[in-house]
C-alpha positions in Angstrom: -32.7 165.7 67.1 -35.7 163.9 68.7 -34.6 162.1 72.2 -37.8 160.8 73.2 -37.8 158.1 75.9 -39.3 154.8 74.6 -38.9 152.0 77.2 -36.4 150.3 79.6 -34.6 146.8 79.1 -36.0 144.8 82.2 -35.4 141.2 83.1 -33.2 139.0 85.5 -29.9 140.5 86.4 -27.3 137.9 86.4 -23.5 137.4 86.4 -21.4 137.0 83.3 -20.8 133.3 84.7 -24.3 132.7 85.0 -24.8 134.0 81.5 -22.4 131.7 80.1 -24.0 128.7 81.6 -27.3 129.4 80.2 -27.8 128.1 76.8 -29.9 131.0 74.9 -28.2 134.2 74.9 -30.6 136.1 72.6 -31.9 138.1 75.3 -28.9 139.3 77.3 -28.0 142.7 77.6 -24.6 143.6 79.1 -24.7 146.0 81.9 -21.0 147.3 81.7 -17.9 147.2 79.4 -16.2 144.7 81.9 -19.1 142.0 81.3 -19.4 141.5 85.1 -23.3 141.5 85.0 -26.0 141.5 82.3 -30.0 141.3 82.2 -31.6 138.4 81.0 -34.9 139.1 79.6 -35.4 135.6 78.5 -38.1 134.7 81.1 -38.9 138.1 82.7 -39.0 141.1 80.6 -41.0 143.6 78.4 -41.4 144.4 74.7 -38.0 145.9 74.7 -36.6 142.4 74.5 -37.7 142.2 71.0 -35.7 145.0 69.7 -33.3 144.1 66.8 -30.1 145.2 65.8 -29.8 147.4 62.6 -26.8 148.9 61.0 -28.4 152.2 61.1 -30.5 152.1 64.4 -33.1 154.5 65.3 -32.9 154.2 69.0 -29.8 154.3 71.3 -29.4 152.7 74.9 -28.4 154.8 77.7 -27.3 153.8 81.4 -29.6 155.8 83.9 -29.7 155.6 87.7 -32.8 156.5 89.6 -33.0 154.9 93.2 -29.1 154.2 93.5 -25.8 155.3 92.3 -24.2 151.7 92.1 -22.4 151.9 88.6 -22.6 148.1 88.5 -26.4 147.9 88.2 -27.8 150.7 85.9 -31.1 150.8 84.3 -30.9 150.5 80.5 -33.2 153.0 78.8 -34.0 153.3 75.1 -34.3 156.8 73.3 -35.4 157.9 70.0 -32.4 158.7 67.7 -33.9 160.4 64.7 -34.0 163.9 63.4 -37.4 164.3 63.5 -40.2 162.4 65.2 -42.4 162.4 62.4 -39.9 159.8 61.1 -40.8 157.5 63.9 -41.9 154.1 62.8 -43.0 150.8 64.7 -39.7 149.2 63.4 -37.6 150.2 66.4 -33.9 149.1 66.4 -30.7 149.4 68.3 -26.9 149.1 67.7 -25.0 146.1 69.2 -22.1 146.6 71.3 -18.8 146.4 69.1 -17.9 142.7 70.3 -21.2 141.5 69.2 -21.2 143.0 65.7 -18.9 140.7 63.7 -21.1 139.3 61.2 -24.9 140.1 61.4 -27.9 139.6 59.0 -28.4 143.1 57.6 -30.6 144.5 55.0 -28.5 147.0 53.2 -30.1 148.5 49.9 -26.6 148.9 48.3 -25.6 145.2 49.0 -28.9 143.3 49.1 -30.1 141.3 51.9 -27.6 138.7 53.6 -24.7 138.6 56.0 -22.5 141.6 56.0 -19.6 143.1 58.3 -21.6 145.8 60.1 -20.4 148.8 61.7 -23.0 151.2 63.0 -22.3 154.9 61.9 -24.6 156.4 64.4 -22.3 155.8 67.3 
């Protein structure tokens, strides 16, 4: 299984309270399961803010620590999640956290395009 590092999710670290006051949550990435802090890449970020959700993602997010060990503020790193790097394509995707996966637009060959209840099998 290829586990190649691809990129970090970067942006402004804000509290959950601040995140709820902002009107656009498209670029928010929660840093923990308690939803205390998140990264907002709306105004400051890199190409990783354009990663999309897929039912069967080819990337996975990992919390990493480099210069500190403060569990509240991990770096979010994306790694390839595919059997062989020869399968790598420019269409990189991630799986959304469980609470965000209720109903999303997924393209599923068996069901056709459209809204579907999505639960990733690659967790």
